[in-house]
C-alpha positions in Angstrom: 33.1 -14.0 74.7 31.3 -16.1 77.3 32.3 -16.8 81.0 33.0 -20.4 79.9 34.9 -19.7 77.0 37.0 -17.3 79.3 37.5 -20.1 81.5 38.5 -22.7 78.8 41.1 -20.1 77.5 42.8 -19.4 81.0 42.8 -23.5 81.4 44.4 -24.0 78.1 47.1 -21.4 78.7 47.8 -23.0 82.2 47.6 -26.5 80.8 50.3 -25.5 77.9 52.7 -23.8 80.3 52.7 -26.9 82.6 52.9 -29.3 79.7 56.0 -27.7 78.2 57.6 -27.2 81.6 57.3 -30.7 82.6 57.5 -32.5 79.1 60.0 -30.4 77.3 61.6 -33.4 75.3 58.5 -35.6 74.7 59.0 -37.4 71.6 56.0 -38.1 69.2 56.5 -41.2 67.3 54.3 -42.8 64.7 52.3 -45.7 66.5 50.7 -48.8 65.3 46.9 -48.4 64.5 44.3 -51.0 64.9 40.4 -51.2 64.6 37.8 -53.7 64.3 34.3 -53.0 63.0 32.2 -56.3 63.4 29.3 -53.7 61.8 30.1 -50.2 60.5 28.8 -47.1 62.0 28.6 -43.5 61.1 30.7 -42.6 64.5 33.9 -43.8 62.7 33.4 -43.3 59.0 32.6 -40.5 56.4 30.2 -41.4 53.6 30.6 -39.6 50.2 28.7 -39.6 47.1 25.7 -42.1 46.9 27.0 -44.4 49.8 24.6 -45.0 52.6 24.5 -47.0 55.8 21.8 -49.4 56.7 21.7 -51.7 59.6 25.7 -52.0 60.0 26.1 -52.6 56.4 27.5 -49.9 53.8 25.9 -49.9 50.5 28.4 -47.8 48.1 26.1 -47.6 45.2 22.6 -46.8 44.8 20.0 -49.4 45.7 17.5 -49.0 43.0 15.5 -51.5 40.8 16.2 -49.7 37.5 19.6 -49.2 35.9 21.5 -46.3 37.0 25.1 -44.6 37.3 26.3 -44.1 40.7 29.5 -43.7 42.8 30.3 -43.6 46.5 32.8 -44.0 49.0 33.5 -44.6 52.5 36.6 -43.3 54.6 37.9 -43.9 58.1 37.7 -40.7 59.8 41.3 -40.6 61.2 44.4 -40.4 58.9 46.8 -43.4 59.2 50.7 -42.8 59.6 52.7 -45.4 57.6 56.4 -43.9 58.0 58.1 -42.9 61.1 60.9 -40.4 59.7 62.4 -40.8 63.5 63.2 -44.4 63.0 63.0 -44.5 59.3 60.4 -47.3 59.4 57.8 -48.0 57.0 54.9 -49.9 58.5 53.4 -53.1 57.3 49.7 -53.4 57.0 46.7 -55.8 56.9 43.2 -55.8 56.5 40.0 -57.9 56.5 36.8 -57.2 55.4 33.5 -59.1 53.9 31.6 -57.9 50.9 29.3 -58.8 48.4 28.1 -58.0 44.9 24.5 -58.4 44.3 22.5 -57.6 41.2 18.7 -57.9 40.8 19.3 -58.1 37.0 22.3 -60.5 36.3 22.6 -59.0 32.7 23.1 -55.4 33.9 26.5 -55.7 35.5 29.4 -53.5 36.5 31.5 -51.8 37.7 32.9 -52.9 40.9 34.5 -51.7 44.3 38.1 -51.0 45.7 39.8 -51.0 48.8 42.1 -48.0 48.8 44.7 -45.8 50.5 44.5 -42.0 49.8 46.1 -38.8 50.5 42.7 -37.0 51.3 39.5 -37.8 53.1 37.5 -36.4 50.1 38.1 -39.2 47.7 35.2 -39.6 45.5 35.6 -40.3 41.6 33.3 -40.6 38.6 31.1 -43.5 38.4 31.3 -46.2 35.8 34.9 -47.5 34.9 36.3 -45.3 37.2 35.2 -47.1 40.2 34.6 -43.8 42.2 38.2 -43.5 42.6 39.3 -41.2 40.0 37.8 -38.3 38.3 37.0 -38.9 34.6 38.1 -35.3 33.6 41.5 -35.5 35.7 42.2 -39.0 35.9 45.9 -38.7 37.1 44.8 -36.0 40.0 44.1 -38.5 42.9 47.0 -40.3 44.4 46.1 -43.6 45.8 47.2 -47.3 46.2 44.2 -49.6 45.5 43.0 -53.3 45.3 40.2 -53.3 42.9 37.4 -56.0 42.8 36.5 -55.4 39.0 33.0 -56.8 37.4 33.2 -55.2 34.2 35.7 -55.6 31.2 36.9 -52.3 30.2 39.5 -52.0 27.4 40.9 -48.5 28.1 42.3 -49.8 31.4 43.5 -53.0 30.0 41.2 -55.2 31.8 41.8 -58.7 31.1 38.3 -60.1 31.8 35.0 -59.1 33.0 35.6 -60.0 36.8 39.4 -59.6 38.3 41.0 -58.4 41.0 44.2 -56.1 40.7 46.9 -53.7 42.4 46.4 -50.2 41.3 48.9 -47.3 42.3 47.8 -43.7 40.8 46.0 -45.2 37.9 43.3 -47.6 37.3 45.6 -49.7 34.9 46.5 -52.4 37.3 50.2 -53.5 37.8 49.2 -57.0 38.3 45.7 -58.9 37.9 44.3 -62.3 38.8 41.1 -63.8 38.2 39.3 -64.9 41.3 37.3 -67.6 39.3 40.8 -69.7 39.3 40.4 -69.8 43.1 36.8 -70.7 43.2 35.5 -67.1 43.8 32.9 -65.8 41.8 32.6 -61.9 42.4 29.0 -61.6 40.9 27.7 -64.7 42.8 25.7 -62.6 45.2 27.4 -64.5 48.1 29.6 -62.8 51.1 32.9 -62.8 50.3 35.8 -62.2 52.8 38.8 -60.8 51.6 42.3 -60.4 53.1 44.9 -57.8 52.0 48.5 -58.2 53.6 51.5 -56.0 53.0 54.9 -57.1 54.5 57.3 -54.1 54.1 60.4 -56.1 55.1 59.6 -58.6 52.3 58.1 -56.1 49.8 55.2 -58.2 49.0 51.6 -57.7 48.9 48.8 -60.7 49.0 45.2 -60.7 48.5 43.3 -63.8 49.8 39.5 -64.4 49.2 37.4 -67.0 50.5 33.4 -67.7 51.3 34.2 -68.8 54.7 35.8 -66.8 57.4 39.0 -68.8 57.8 41.9 -67.3 55.7 43.1 -69.6 52.9 46.7 -70.7 52.6 47.1 -69.5 49.0 46.7 -66.1 48.0 44.4 -65.2 44.8 47.1 -62.2 44.2 50.6 -61.8 45.0 52.6 -58.9 43.8 56.3 -58.2 44.6 56.5 -54.5 45.0 58.0 -51.9 47.4 55.3 -49.5 48.6 57.7 -47.6 50.9 57.9 -44.5 48.4 54.2 -44.3 48.4 53.6 -44.4 52.2 56.0 -41.5 53.4 52.6 -39.5 54.6 49.7 -40.2 56.4 46.8 -41.5 54.2 43.3 -42.3 54.6 41.8 -46.0 54.0 38.4 -46.8 52.7 36.3 -48.4 50.1 34.9 -46.7 46.9 32.5 -48.3 44.3 30.6 -47.3 41.1 28.1 -48.5 38.4 27.0 -47.4 35.1 23.8 -48.1 33.5 23.6 -51.0 36.0 21.5 -52.3 39.0 24.7 -54.0 40.8 24.9 -53.4 44.7 28.2 -53.2 46.4 27.8 -53.9 50.3 30.5 -53.7 53.1 29.6 -55.6 56.1 32.5 -55.7 58.3 36.1 -54.3 58.3 39.2 -54.7 60.4 42.7 -53.1 59.8 45.9 -52.7 61.5 49.6 -51.5 60.9 52.3 -53.1 62.5 56.3 -52.6 62.6 56.7 -49.3 64.7 58.9 -49.1 67.5 56.8 -48.1 70.6 57.2 -44.4 71.6 59.7 -43.4 74.1 61.0 -40.4 75.9 63.8 -38.7 74.0 67.0 -38.4 75.5 68.8 -34.8 76.2 71.5 -35.6 74.0 71.7 -33.8 70.4 70.3 -35.5 67.2 73.8 -35.9 65.9 75.5 -38.1 68.8 75.0 -41.9 68.0 74.4 -44.4 70.8 78.3 -45.5 70.7 79.6 -42.3 71.5 77.4 -41.1 74.5 79.6 -39.0 76.9 78.1 -38.7 80.2 78.6 -35.0 81.2 80.1 -34.1 84.6 78.0 -31.8 86.6 79.9 -29.6 88.9 79.1 -29.0 92.2 78.6 -25.2 93.1 77.7 -23.3 96.5 75.5 -21.1 94.3 73.0 -23.8 93.5 70.2 -21.2 93.8 71.1 -19.4 90.9 69.0 -21.1 88.4 66.2 -20.7 90.6 66.8 -16.9 90.7 67.1 -16.8 86.9 63.9 -18.7 86.4 62.1 -16.3 89.0 63.5 -13.3 87.2 62.2 -14.5 83.7 59.0 -15.3 85.1 58.7 -11.6 86.5 59.3 -10.5 83.2 57.4 -12.9 81.1 54.3 -12.9 83.5 53.0 -9.5 83.2 54.1 -9.2 79.4 51.9 -12.4 78.8 48.9 -10.9 80.7 48.9 -7.8 78.7 48.8 -9.9 75.6 46.1 -11.7 76.9 44.0 -8.8 77.6 44.6 -7.3 74.0 43.5 -10.5 72.8 40.2 -10.8 75.1 39.5 -7.1 74.1 39.8 -7.9 70.2 37.6 -11.0 70.3 35.1 -9.4 72.6 34.8 -6.1 70.1 34.8 -8.4 67.1 32.0 -10.6 68.5 30.0 -7.6 69.7 30.2 -6.0 66.1 29.1 -9.6 64.3 26.2 -9.7 66.6 25.2 -6.2 66.0 25.6 -6.8 62.3 23.6 -9.9 62.4 20.6 -8.7 64.0 20.4 -5.7 61.4 21.0 -8.1 58.6 18.1 -10.4 59.6 15.8 -7.5 59.7 16.5 -6.6 56.1 15.3 -10.1 54.9 11.9 -10.1 53.2 9.0 -12.0 54.3 7.7 -15.0 52.1 9.7 -18.3 52.1 9.8 -20.3 55.2 12.4 -19.4 57.6 14.0 -22.7 58.8 15.9 -22.9 62.3 19.5 -23.8 62.2 18.7 -26.7 64.4 16.3 -28.2 61.8 18.7 -28.0 58.9 21.6 -29.4 60.9 19.5 -32.4 61.6 18.3 -32.6 58.1 22.1 -32.6 56.8 23.5 -35.0 59.9 25.3 -32.0 61.2 26.2 -30.8 57.5 28.3 -33.9 57.4 30.7 -34.2 54.4 29.0 -37.1 52.9 25.8 -34.8 52.3 28.0 -32.4 49.9 26.5 -32.5 46.5 28.3 -29.4 45.3 30.4 -26.6 46.0 30.4 -22.8 44.7 31.7 -19.2 45.5 28.9 -18.8 48.0 29.7 -22.2 49.9 28.9 -25.9 50.0 25.3 -27.4 48.9 24.1 -30.2 51.0 21.5 -32.7 50.4 19.1 -32.5 53.4 16.2 -34.5 54.1 13.6 -31.9 55.4 10.9 -34.4 55.9 10.2 -38.3 55.5 10.9 -38.9 51.9 11.4 -35.3 51.1 14.8 -33.9 50.0 16.1 -30.2 49.4 19.4 -28.9 48.9 20.9 -26.4 51.2 23.4 -23.8 50.3 25.5 -23.0 53.1 27.9 -20.0 53.8 29.7 -19.1 57.3 30.9 -15.6 55.7 28.5 -13.5 57.0 30.0 -10.1 55.8 31.1 -11.6 52.4 28.3 -13.4 51.5 25.6 -11.0 52.7 25.3 -9.2 49.6 24.8 -12.2 47.5 22.4 -13.9 50.1 20.2 -10.9 49.9 20.2 -10.7 46.4 19.3 -14.4 45.7 16.7 -14.3 48.6 15.0 -11.0 47.4 14.9 -11.9 43.6 13.8 -15.8 43.8 11.3 -15.2 46.6 8.9 -13.3 44.0 9.6 -15.5 41.0 7.2 -18.3 39.8 8.4 -20.3 36.9 8.5 -23.9 36.0 12.2 -23.9 34.7 13.4 -21.9 37.6 14.6 -23.6 40.8 12.1 -23.3 43.6 13.1 -21.5 46.7 12.0 -23.5 49.8 13.1 -21.3 52.5 16.0 -19.8 54.4 17.9 -19.5 57.6 20.3 -16.9 59.3 21.9 -18.2 62.5 24.9 -18.8 64.4 26.9 -16.3 61.9 25.7 -18.6 58.9 23.7 -18.0 55.7 21.5 -20.9 54.4 19.3 -21.1 51.4 16.9 -24.0 50.9 15.9 -25.2 47.4 14.1 -27.9 45.9 16.5 -31.0 45.4 17.5 -31.6 41.8 18.7 -35.5 41.5 20.5 -35.4 38.4 22.7 -32.1 39.5 23.8 -29.5 36.7 23.8 -29.6 33.1 27.5 -29.4 33.1 27.7 -32.7 35.3 25.7 -34.7 33.1 26.6 -33.3 29.5 30.2 -33.9 30.2 30.2 -37.3 31.6 32.6 -39.5 30.3 30.4 -42.5 29.4 29.8 -45.2 26.8 26.4 -46.1 27.8 23.2 -45.4 29.5 23.7 -41.7 30.8 24.3 -39.6 27.4 21.7 -36.9 26.8 19.6 -37.8 24.0 18.6 -35.3 21.3 15.0 -34.5 22.4 16.2 -34.0 25.8 18.9 -31.5 24.7 16.2 -29.7 22.6 13.6 -29.7 25.6 16.6 -28.2 27.7 17.1 -25.6 25.3 13.6 -24.5 25.1 13.0 -24.7 28.8 16.0 -22.4 29.7 15.0 -20.0 26.8 11.5 -19.9 28.6 12.8 -19.0 31.9 15.1 -16.3 30.6 12.3 -14.9 28.4 10.3 -14.7 31.7 13.1 -13.0 33.7 13.6 -10.6 30.9 10.1 -9.6 29.6 7.4 -11.0 32.0 8.3 -10.1 35.4 7.2 -6.5 37.1 10.9 -6.0 37.4 13.4 -7.2 34.8 16.0 -9.5 36.2 19.4 -9.8 34.7 21.0 -13.1 35.7 24.5 -12.4 34.9 25.8 -15.9 35.3 24.4 -18.3 33.1 26.4 -21.3 32.4 26.0 -25.0 32.2 26.7 -25.6 35.9 23.9 -23.0 36.8 21.3 -25.1 34.8 20.2 -27.8 37.0 18.0 -31.1 35.8 15.0 -32.3 37.4 14.0 -35.8 37.8 12.6 -35.6 34.1 15.7 -33.8 32.7 13.8 -30.7 32.4 16.0 -27.6 32.7 15.8 -25.4 35.9 18.1 -22.2 36.0 19.3 -21.6 39.5 22.3 -19.4 41.2 20.9 -15.9 41.4 23.5 -14.6 43.4 24.8 -12.3 40.8 21.5 -11.2 39.7 20.3 -7.7 39.5 16.8 -6.1 39.5 16.1 -3.3 37.2 12.9 -1.4 35.9 12.1 -2.1 32.3 12.3 1.6 31.4 15.8 2.2 33.0 19.1 2.0 31.3 21.5 -0.8 32.7 23.2 -0.3 35.8 27.1 -0.2 35.3 28.6 -2.8 37.7 32.0 -4.5 38.1 32.5 -7.4 35.8 31.1 -10.6 37.3 30.3 -13.9 35.9 32.4 -16.9 34.3 34.9 -16.6 31.4 33.8 -18.3 28.4 30.2 -17.0 28.9 30.8 -13.3 29.2 29.8 -10.8 26.2 32.5 -8.8 24.8 30.8 -5.4 25.5 30.5 -7.1 29.2 34.3 -7.5 29.3 34.8 -4.0 27.8 32.8 -1.9 30.2 31.3 -4.3 32.9 27.6 -3.2 31.8 25.2 -6.1 32.2 22.1 -6.0 30.1 19.4 -8.5 28.8 21.7 -9.0 25.7 24.7 -10.3 27.8 22.3 -12.8 29.4 21.4 -13.8 25.6 25.2 -14.4 24.8 25.6 -16.5 27.8 22.6 -18.6 26.6 24.2 -19.1 23.1 27.1 -20.4 24.4 25.1 -23.0 26.4 23.2 -23.8 23.6 26.4 -24.4 21.5 27.4 -26.8 24.4 24.3 -28.7 24.0 24.6 -29.2 20.5 28.3 -29.8 20.4 29.2 -31.5 23.5 32.1 -29.3 23.9 33.2 -26.6 26.7 33.4 -22.8 25.7 37.2 -23.3 25.5 39.1 -26.5 24.8 42.7 -27.0 24.2 43.7 -28.9 21.2 44.9 -32.3 21.1 48.3 -31.4 20.0 49.7 -28.2 21.6 48.4 -26.0 24.1 46.3 -23.5 21.7 42.9 -22.8 23.2 39.8 -23.4 20.7 36.8 -20.8 21.2 33.7 -22.9 20.8 31.9 -19.9 19.2 34.8 -19.2 16.6 35.1 -23.0 15.9 31.3 -23.4 15.0 31.3 -20.2 13.2 34.1 -21.5 11.1 32.5 -24.4 10.3 29.3 -22.4 9.3 31.3 -20.4 7.0 32.8 -23.4 5.3 29.2 -24.8 4.8 29.9 -27.7 7.3 27.8 -26.6 10.5 26.3 -29.9 10.9 29.8 -31.5 11.5 29.8 -29.4 14.9 27.2 -31.6 16.4 28.1 -34.2 19.2 29.9 -37.2 17.9 28.7 -39.0 20.8 25.1 -38.5 19.2 26.1 -40.9 16.4 24.0 -38.8 14.1 20.6 -39.6 16.0 18.9 -36.3 15.6 16.9 -34.3 12.8 19.7 -32.5 10.7 17.2 -29.3 10.4 16.7 -29.2 14.2 20.4 -29.3 14.9 20.9 -26.6 12.1 18.4 -24.7 13.9 19.9 -25.0 17.1 23.3 -24.2 16.2 22.3 -21.3 14.4 20.3 -20.0 17.2 23.4 -20.3 19.2 25.5 -18.1 16.7 22.7 -15.6 16.5 22.9 -15.3 20.3 26.8 -15.2 20.5 26.8 -12.3 17.7 29.8 -10.1 18.8 27.5 -7.0 18.0 24.8 -7.0 20.9 22.3 -5.1 18.8 22.1 -8.2 16.3 21.3 -10.7 19.1 17.7 -11.7 19.4 15.7 -11.3 22.5 14.9 -14.5 24.4 11.2 -14.1 23.6 12.3 -14.3 19.8 14.5 -17.2 20.5 11.6 -19.1 22.3 9.5 -18.5 19.2 12.4 -19.6 16.9 12.8 -22.9 18.9 9.1 -23.7 19.1 8.5 -23.2 15.3 6.6 -19.9 15.6 9.2 -17.6 14.1 11.8 -17.9 11.4 15.7 -18.2 12.5 17.6 -14.8 12.2 20.1 -14.3 9.5 23.3 -15.3 10.5 26.5 -14.0 8.3 28.7 -16.5 6.8 31.8 -14.9 8.6 31.6 -13.9 12.5 31.3 -10.1 12.8 34.4 -8.3 14.0 34.0 -5.8 16.9 36.6 -3.1 17.9 36.8 -0.9 21.0 38.6 2.3 21.8 41.3 0.4 23.8 42.5 -3.3 24.0 41.6 -6.0 26.2 43.8 -8.7 27.5 44.7 -11.7 25.2 42.0 -14.2 25.5 44.6 -16.9 26.4 46.0 -14.8 29.3 42.2 -14.2 30.7 41.1 -17.9 30.5 44.7 -18.9 32.1 43.8 -16.6 35.1 40.2 -17.7 35.3 38.4 -20.7 37.0 
């Protein structure tokens, strides 16, 4: 602990004692909030997803000239309190903002934007009809109040027309909607539109006004009689979200004012008990005593006892913190000495600047290692930065990933650009993958524009097989990845597969037997023998690859609950059952609408089954898989019935395992 830190600690201690001595009955009440942003700045706002700030204007979706799918949101940094439990008052609120919806291609429209109140400051949903407000896989998870300005008709959410406004509470199925065209407002005109949203808690009514001018109209476009007090019982964040799907539509916010009103000004709380009403206050009679100095003596005695005790406690805490920091510095120095030479060493200052101080708006992924940030390391050049603050917990994974990837070179592996180990943090710098992971793209809930085509899926299968063949057979030391899954397969700008996340990988000589380790990986991708004895081999990687291949072909996750009931369906078992019935093509992803070569689909499904054979000895090598997919070898024989495999002792029930896993 530095000298300045010690001074700060002493100051805070003295300040706390003085504060509570002089203000023991200070009452903190909810206060009215007001802010006015003639132009928007990053100082007061958090940007998430694809949103960006340019010349005081926030764009919620990507500024592109070709159709894309995008979602973004901006959130006021500080939560707003709408309810005061002390006075049992719910605040009213009013907001005004100017926005425009611009489109370089008028035929490529959708989807719109929202003004929302939400419980958390990480509100970012899916693109498309979800308006960047709710997640497509968990549409009821986010709790919010929102006014939507929708520019696309979506029958699933009961939209009345291709442009409308509506009040939404915890779902995008609006409570009430209105068509702004009837008020002379065209959302898609590209003109600057000013909107006012007023909620009067005493009148239990929410109104939305819209105009091309800066003056507020007399009549609202939408009026909803509703009591929002039950939804305003906690502090909420306020902001905007927007989304597109296969569109060039832009959603811009140019200015914003917001205020709450109706709270009673804060006042000093009286000394009377809470349960005494104003009408029954009794003024206490204070007897005059000749021993008026007794309270002072008692105070002096208390301080005489508490003072030394507090000082001793302070010394203990100071000693503990100092020793802990000394050990941390020593460990960190020895750790940096272990790092191999090769990739560039970045400074912490460089990476902090490249990620805008590791701002939450730059987060593009999260994992066991830590958050992943989008970074601009040079003009126009982006990278992905994996960051962990847990030095001791992350050191093993950090060294594993750095040591392994630094020596690997393959077009289907993510390239490591550099690393950093400063300020008690571990950071890895990779090339940036614009489409994110295969998991994100494959399972997007979409009806147009972003579905992975059959040729792209075949290319991903071949690319991943090529990367694993390289790791297993072509490296000087064989690399067992141990965590192959769709979320660790990234897609580059051309949708080529790039295998990443080597935090669980292990190096071994080709002529050595596998090293027995604790079971690690992700449930659904783990081979049965790996679950049984925790021994990772190239055949356990083959099994995981097989599951990914079946996901690609079927568009289904390794485990899915049936529509009716809670029973889990195992993807491997489901495909094998169809294969036994002679209907394996029925396993193909229905979203492809039959747009694939039947024999190629059959080949890929059979490769997936052969790789997931419970008998590890019956699985092909990744080199053989690559040859089969490239038409250089015949597919392996796959039995009509899935082989059974028994162990000397039982494993926990599959549903029990899955229910306890992520």
